[in-house]
N, C-alpha and C positions, 0 to 999 in steps of 0.2 A: 558666113568664111570662117571664125574660130570654131565652131562648132566641127565643118571636116576635118582641119588641122588636127584638132584633136582626136577623132576617130582617127586617122592616119597614122598619130601617133601612137595611137592604142594598137594600131595590125603591124606596125612595126616591133613593139615590145614582143608581140605575141609570135612576131617571128622569129626574132632572134630567141625565142626557149621553145620552139618549135618544130629546130632545124631537123633536115631530111637524113641527117647523119647520126639522128639521134635515136639508140633503141635500149630499151627500157636495160635495168641491172636485173642481174638474176634474184630471183624473191630466196626467203628463208626455205621454203619448200621445195623448192627447184633444186637448191645445195644441196639438202639430205636425200631428196631424192639421185641424185644424179651420183652423190657417194654413199649411198644403201652398201651394194655389194664391197664395196671398202669395209664398210665398218664392220659387216659381219665376216670380212675374212680378219680383222687385226683386234678387233672387240678383247679390250682385256678377259672377260669373264671366257672366254672359251680357252685361258691359258692358267687356268683355276691350279694343275698340279704341277705349273712350271714358273715358279715367280720371277725369276730372272727378264724372260720373255714379257711374263704382265707386266711387269716395272717399266719397261722398256715403251710397250706400248702403250700403257697408261700413261707416262710423261710425256711421251711424242704427241700423241691426241691431243692435249692440257696446249701445247704451242702451236699446233695446227688451227686447234678451234680459234686461237689469240689470231695466228695470222690471216686466219677465213674474214675475222669480223672486221679485223685493219682494211683488208682488201675489199668488202661492203661499205664500208665508209671511203672507201679510196684515198687512204692513207698511205703512204709510200713503207714499202718493207724493208729488212734487209736479208741478202740472200741468206738463206740456213737450208741447213741439210737436215732432213728427222730419220732417226731410222725406225723401221719397223719389221716384225716377224711375220711372216704370214705364215697361215695354219695350210700341211699339204694336203692335195687332194683324194693322195694314197692312199688309201687305210694301213697299209703295212706300215709306211714313212710317218703314219700319224700316231700310230699307236707306240713308236720307238722312241716317238719323244722329237724326229726330226723334222726342225723347219726352215724355209728359206726366210736369209735376213735381207733385208732392200731398202736402198739409201733414198729416201726422196727428196730432191734438191728444188728447194720454191723457191723462184728467183721470178717471177712472171709477176707484174704488174695488176697484169688483165685477172680478174677473179675465174672466167671461163678458160682461158689459159690455164690457169695454176690445178683448176679439177680435171681438162684433161692428162697434165702431167701427172699427177697423183696415180690416178686410174691408169695411164699407159704406164708407165713403171711398174706396178704391180700386175699387166698381163691383164687386165679386166674390162669389160666391154664397156665404149662412148657410147651406144646408140642415144642414150635418152641426151647427151649434152654434144651431139653433132646435130641434134633436131631444132636447137637454140638456136638462133640467130646472130651471129656473131655480130661484135660491132665495127664498126667501123674506124680508123685513124681520125683523128681528124687531121682538117687540111691545113699545110706546113707553112702555107703563106698568109696564112692569118693571125700569123705568130711573128714582128719584130727582133726577137730577144733571142739568144739561145736560152737562155736560164729561167725567163718567168715566162710561165704559160698563161693564157685565158682559158677561166675556168669556168663551171656552171655557177649560176643561182644557189649561194649560201655554201658553198665550196673552199675548204681552205687552198691556199695558193701550194704549190708541189714546190720544196725549195729542196727536192735532191739531186740536181743535177747543178744546184750551187758549190756543193763542194768542192769542185774544178776552179772555182772562181775565185781568182789573186785577193780581192776584198772581204769576200763574205766566208771563204774556208776554214780562219780560223778561228773564227766566231761559231760557226756548226760544229768546228772541233770541240771547242768549249764545253758546248752545251751537251755533245757525246757523253763527253766525260761526267759532267755533271748530272746525268741520265742515269748514268750506269751507276747501280750499288756498289758501293766497293767493303764487301763484306763477305766472310768465307762461306755463310749460309748459299748470298747468291751465286758464285762460286761456283758450289757444288750443283746447285740446282738450273748450272748452265752444262755441265759436264754431267753430270750421274748419268744418263743416258749410255754417252762415250766409255765412261767405266764399265756397265755393267754387259754392252756390247763386246768391248776386250776383252772381259772375264769371261765370257761364254767363249767365245771365238780360241779361248788358249785352256778350255775345261780338258780335252782329251792332253795337253800337255802336260798340265797337274795332275791328271791321274795316272799317268806313265809313273813321274816323279815321284807320287806316293809309293807306287810300284818298284823303283827300285828302291827306296828309302827300307823297304819292310826288307828286301832280298839282301839287302846288305846289312841291315841288322839282323837277321837272322842266321846269315852266315859267316861273319864274324864274332859275333855276340858283342856288338855294339849295344850302350844303351840309346844313345838318339844323336841325328846325325840334323845340324843347325846348317841353316843359307844364313849369313849375315854380313853381306855385302849387297851394294848396290847394284850390278847385275842383274837383267830378266830373269823371269823365270828358264828360258833355254835356254841362258850361259848354266844354271844352276843342273841343268838334266845334262849336258855337255859334261860338268863337272863331276856329275855321277856315273856316266857311263864309261868316262877315263878311268876313273877309281876302282871301279868295278871290273874293269881291263887290266888293270894293274894287282890288283889282290888276286885274279885268276893267273895269272903269270908270273908272283911271286907270293907264293902262299905262305910260308913260315914265319916270315918277318909280321907278318898281317897278327900274330899269333898275339902282339902284346896288345890289341887294339880291344881286348875283352872288358867288360863292363867300363868303356871310356867314353864319351862324347866324340862326336867328330865335327867338328866348325870349319866350311867354308867360309875363310874371309881373307881380307885384305892383306893379310900377314902371315910367315910360315914361323911356328914354335908351339912351348907348349903355355897353355895359361896359369894362371896362380891356382885356379880350380883341380888342373890336371886335366884340361880338355885338350885335345891334338886339332892345332888349328892350323890348315892347309893354304896359301897363298891361291884365290879362285884362277890369277894370271898365268901361276909358274907351269912347269912345265912336268909329268909324273917322274921325274927321275929326280927331281929336287924334294918332291913327297917322300918318294921311298927313304932316300939320305935321313930326313927328319925322322922318319919309321923307325928308322934302323938306330936311332939315338935318344929313342925314348928312353932308355935305363938312365944316359946320361943326364937328361931334364930331370928325372925324378929325384935322384942323388940330393939334386940342388935346392927342388920343393921340400927336399925334406929335414936340411937343414937352414929352412928358412924360418920357422920358429924361434927356434932360437937365436938366431942374429935379430928378430927383432924385440926379442924377452931382454936382449942383452943393449942392444940403443935406448929400450924403454930405462933399464936402469938407468943408466947412465945421466938421462936429461930426466931424473928424477920421476920415473915414473910416468912418463906423458906416452900417450897411445898412439900406437904406432900403426896407422892403417894401409890399405894396398889397394892404390888406384892404375897403376900399370895394368895393364888385361895380357900383353904380350910377353912371355922373358924370350930373351936369346941366349943360345950360347955360341962364343966364336971358339 
């Protein structure tokens, strides 16, 4: 009788581990085979002549590898968006250096669905993955709690849904804060891809800005044009276009700008170095008023060394330094 009970117990244990809804996980070989078309499209070695695209794909592949590893071990992942540059199938576009930028959103907890999402986003075939049997979701009636889930033998408990729990939410938040490295390098590693993507996206704008700078320096005889303002390059382009139009309508006052440095800044005036400072937020007529009065500023600048010497002599030859950036004349 005892032997019979022992056999029944063993059968029950085996039954619990051999459920009908259990489906084997994807092997490493199957994952590599499924993602092979994707790797052939985004591999960094294919972008040897394009360092920006190469760096973006290289960093994104490293993050993707870590995410896939976590999914294989059935660990929860944070929703992530990874940028990738895809090689064009058109030979002309490929020679011209034109690529397609895709943003792959990874938020699936299932590895199979994650692979499908990657392939579909890149418009790649999913034939191999479709042939693999999809894992059935567990029966919700087996779980009594919203937050606790019964897992297989040897697996960790999934705490991802405890973030909304009034008791454990604060504990999980503290763990997240402690797990995130608070260093400048960690910040750069996290955002480097986003920076490269934005830099590549504004490349046509930067090329147009360089062209406008050369045109203005050539036509007006400027030494240099400097952007010393917190606004982005789009605003800088607008300032250059506005100043170019102003110079075309009022060419005579612009002659005074020869051999000078033009600076778009937060103030309007003449710096102690003699640079012409234009407020990037002002209208063109205010710029024109300053340019017409540059000679008045030059007279003041010419007298400054004498004033500095006089102050120094009165104060027992103390050194007088210049810390003011903009000189205003009312």
